[in-house]
C-alpha positions as CSV (number, residue, x, y, z in Angstrom):
1,M,175.3,160.4,-48.6
2,T,175.6,158.8,-45.1
3,I,174.6,155.4,-43.7
4,T,171.8,157.6,-40.7
5,G,169.8,159.1,-44.8
6,I,169.5,156.2,-46.8
7,R,168.3,154.4,-43.6
8,K,166.3,157.4,-43.0
9,F,165.0,155.8,-46.9
10,T,164.8,152.6,-45.7
11,R,162.4,153.0,-42.3
12,N,160.3,155.4,-43.4
13,Q,156.5,154.1,-42.7
14,P,154.8,153.4,-44.8
15,F,158.0,152.8,-47.6
16,K,157.7,155.3,-50.9
17,S,159.7,154.4,-53.5
18,F,163.2,156.4,-54.0
19,R,165.5,155.7,-56.8
20,L,169.2,155.8,-56.0
21,T,172.2,157.2,-58.1
22,L,175.2,156.1,-58.7
23,T,178.5,159.0,-59.1
24,N,178.4,156.6,-62.3
25,G,176.0,157.2,-63.2
26,E,174.3,154.0,-62.3
27,E,170.4,154.3,-61.3
28,F,168.5,151.3,-59.0
29,D,164.3,151.7,-58.1
30,I,164.2,150.8,-54.6
31,R,161.4,149.2,-53.8
32,H,161.1,147.6,-50.9
33,P,163.5,148.5,-47.8
34,D,165.1,144.4,-48.3
35,M,166.3,145.5,-51.7
36,I,169.1,147.8,-49.5
37,M,171.2,147.5,-47.3
38,A,174.1,150.0,-45.7
39,G,177.0,149.3,-43.1
40,S,180.5,150.5,-42.5
41,G,181.0,153.2,-45.4
42,M,179.3,150.7,-47.9
43,V,175.9,150.5,-50.1
44,Y,174.8,147.0,-50.8
45,L,171.3,147.1,-54.1
46,Q,169.8,143.7,-55.2
47,R,169.5,144.5,-59.4
48,P,165.6,142.8,-58.8
49,G,165.3,140.6,-61.2
50,R,163.8,136.5,-62.4
51,R,166.2,133.6,-60.9
52,T,165.7,130.8,-59.9
53,Q,165.8,129.4,-56.5
54,D,169.4,128.7,-56.8
55,E,170.4,131.5,-58.0
56,E,171.5,134.2,-55.6
57,A,170.7,137.7,-55.7
58,D,172.3,139.7,-58.4
59,V,173.5,142.1,-55.4
60,V,176.4,145.3,-56.6
61,H,178.3,147.0,-53.3
62,A,179.2,150.8,-53.6
63,S,181.1,152.6,-52.0
64,M,179.1,155.4,-49.8
65,L,181.5,158.0,-51.3
66,H,180.3,156.7,-54.8
67,V,176.0,157.6,-53.5
68,L,175.5,161.1,-55.9
69,K,171.9,161.4,-54.6
70,I,168.8,159.4,-53.9
71,E,165.0,160.8,-54.5
72,Y,161.8,159.5,-54.2
73,L,160.0,157.9,-57.0
74,T,156.6,159.7,-58.2
75,E,154.3,157.0,-58.7
76,V,152.1,157.1,-61.5
77,A,148.9,156.4,-60.7
78,A,147.0,154.0,-63.6
79,P,144.2,156.5,-65.9
80,P,141.1,156.3,-64.8
81,V,138.3,153.6,-65.6
82,D,135.4,155.0,-68.2
83,R,133.2,152.5,-66.3
84,S,130.2,153.5,-68.8
85,T,131.9,151.2,-71.4
86,V,131.6,147.9,-69.7
């Protein structure tokens, strides 16, 4: 994967969530473009999670060589609501 390839996913308008898989099997669901940054042969990924204002974000960095694949996430639609029972 190249920096250009990752930037293509992060700059889509409108943004569409995607999953990035590393060679060690770790997967990162990127649900906002601010959760990932690619540059200088590295990719920086933010793990979502609760944190206080004083805590830093949990950021993982990996070499671009370890990016195995990127795929769009399939958003699951909510089931239809039966309004006749409401």
